[in-house]
N, C-alpha and C positions, 0 to 999 in steps of 0.2 A: 690466503684463504682460497685462492683460485683452485688449488689442487683438490680441496675438499668438494667444491662444486662440481668439478670435472669428474671426480670419482663418483659423486652422488648420481650424476646423470648416467654414467656408464653402468653403475650398479642397477639403477632402475631399468635401463634399457635391457640389460642382461637378464634381470629378473622377469621382465615382461616377455622376453624371448621364449622362455620355456613354456609360456602359456599362450601368448598371442601369435607368435610366429607360425606355429603349427596350425592354429585356428585360421589365420589369414590364408594359409595355403590349402585349407580343407576343400574349398570348392574345386580347385584344380585337381586335387588328389582324388576326388570322388570319381573322376572320369579317367584317372591314370591307371597304368598297369603297375604291377608290383615293383618293378625296378624304379619307376619314377617316384613312387611312394617312399621307398627306402632312400632314394637320393635326397628327398626333401628332409627326412629325418637326419640323414648324415650331415647335410649342410647346417641344420640347426645345432647339431651336436658339436660340429667343428667350430661354429661361431661361439657357442657357450665355452668351449675349452679355451679359445683364443681370449675371450674377455676375462675368463677366470685367471688366466696367466697374467694379463695386464693388471688386474686388480691386486693379485697376490704380489706382483712386483712393486706396485705402489705402496701397499701395506708394509712390505719389507723396507722400503725407503723411509716411510714414516717412523718405523721402529728404529731405524738407524739414526734418524734426526733426533729422536727422543733420547737415545743413548748418548749422543753427542751433547745435547742440552743438559742432561743430567750430570755428565762429567764436568761441563763448564760451570754448572751451578755449584757443584761441590767445590771447585776451585774458587769461585766467587765467595762462597760461605767461609772458606779458609782465609781469603783476603780480607773479608769483612771483620773477621775475628782479629786479625792482625791490626787492622785499622783502628778498631776499638781499643786495642792494647796501646797503640801509638798515641791515640788521643789522650788516654789516661796518663801515659808517660809525659806527654807535652804539658799537661796540666801540672803534674808534679814538678817538672823541671822549671816551669814558670814560677811556681810557688817558691822554689829554692833560690832562683836567680833573678826573678822579675825581669827576665830578658824577653823582649817583644818577639824575638824570632820563634820562641816556643809557642807563643800565642798564634803567630802566623802559621806555624806548622800544624797546630791544632785545627785551625780553620780549613787548611788544605785537606787534612785527614778527614774532617767532618764532611766536606764536599764529596770526597771520594767514597766515603761510607754511604752517603745518601744515594749517589749514582749506582753503587754496587747493590744496595738494597733494592732499588727500583729494577735493576737488571735481573736480580734473583727472582723478584715477584713476576716479572714478565716471562722469564723462563719457566717458572712453575705453572703459570697460566697456560702457556703454549704446550707444555708437557701434559697437563691435564686434558686439554682439548684434543691433543693427538691421541692420548690413551683412549678417550671416548670414541673417537672416530675409528681407531684401530679395532676396538671391540665390535663396533657396528659393522665394519667391513669384514671382519672375521666371520660374523654371523651370516652375512650375505654370501661369503665364499662357501660356507657350509651348505647354504641353501642351493647355490649354483651347482656345487658338487653333487648334491642329491638329485637335482634335475638332470645332470649329465648321466648319472647312474640309472635314472628312471627312463631315459630316452629309449633305450634298447627294448625294454618291455613294452613301452608305449608303441614303438615301431611295429613290433610283432603283432600287438593287439589291433593296431590300425589296419594292417594288411589283412588280417583275418576278418575284421568287421566290414571293411570296405568291399572285400571280395565277396563276402556273404550278401551284403546289401546289393551289389551289382547283380548277383545271381537271382536274388529275390525280385529285383526290379525287372530283370529279363523275363522271368516266369510270369510276373504280373502283366507285363506288356503283351506277352504271347497270349495270355488268357483273356485279355481285355476284349478281344473281338469274338470270343466264344461265349454264346449265351444259350440259355435253355430253350429259348424260342427258336434259335437257329437249329439246334439239334432236333427239335420236334417237328420241323417243317416237313421232312420226309414222311414221318408217321401221319401227319395231318393230311397229306395228299392221299396216302393209302386209306385213311379212315373215310375221307370223302368219296373215294372210288368205291369203297365197300358199301357205303350207304346208298350210292347210286345203283350199284349192282343189285342190292337187295330190293330196292324200289322197283327196278325193272323186272326182277323175277316175280315179285308180288303182282305187278300189273299183268304180266304175261299169264300167270296162273289164273288171275281173275277173268281175263279175257278168254282164256282157253275153257274155263269152266262154264262160262255163259254160252258159248257156241255149242257145246255138247248138250246142254240142257235144252236149248231151243230145238235141236235136231231130234232129240228123244220125244219132245212134246209133239213135234210135227208128225213123226211116224206113228205115235200113239193115236193122234187124232185121225190120221189116215186109216189106221187099222180099225178103229172104232167105226168109222163110216162104212168100210167094206163089210163088216160083220152085220151091221144093221140092214144093209141091202140084201145080203145073203139070207138073212132070216125072213125078210119080207117076201123074197122070191120063193123061198121054200114053202112058206105058208100058202102062197097062191097056188102052187102046184098041188099041194095036198088037198086044197079045197076043190079043185077040178076032179080029182080022182075019186 
């Protein structure tokens, strides 16, 4: 039964390989170039092919053993039939002669028939078990073969996906330090300068307007004073004359 346990472990490891081996290598592949990615898939594919060959060879050996046991069983069944015939012959001869040797021959034939029957039963049990395992391993071989066939398309898809992911990551990393606030800083400086310039202009206009009004009022006041004195002096002269 050791061969079945060994094959079972090999089949399980091989079956997991198509799913787990690539997953376990995924972290390394994410930072790898295309060549290293394809190398990972090539290694997995080669291991699958190697294990497929080993299992197929073992299945072929089981089939050969079964054929041998079936041939042996056929011979044992023929022997058993002859033994049963000899047993009947011994009974008949003993009946005719009452000779003890025929009774002894019957006992020997009976013992041989019992052992032959047990051997036939053992062979049939082994053949049945082998047939069940052969069918199971055949299904596993079909599954492994499908995984081998799928590896190529998975390889191409992985290269495309990982390459795209790396490009996206690179773009995101590049854009991570670029924010709207950073882009607006220059405009904010200009806006502040504009506000200050407008405030200065407004203040200048207000100050300029205030000075002009004061000068006008001063001249107007001076003018009004000169006119009043002139009128007074003119009136005095007219009064004299």
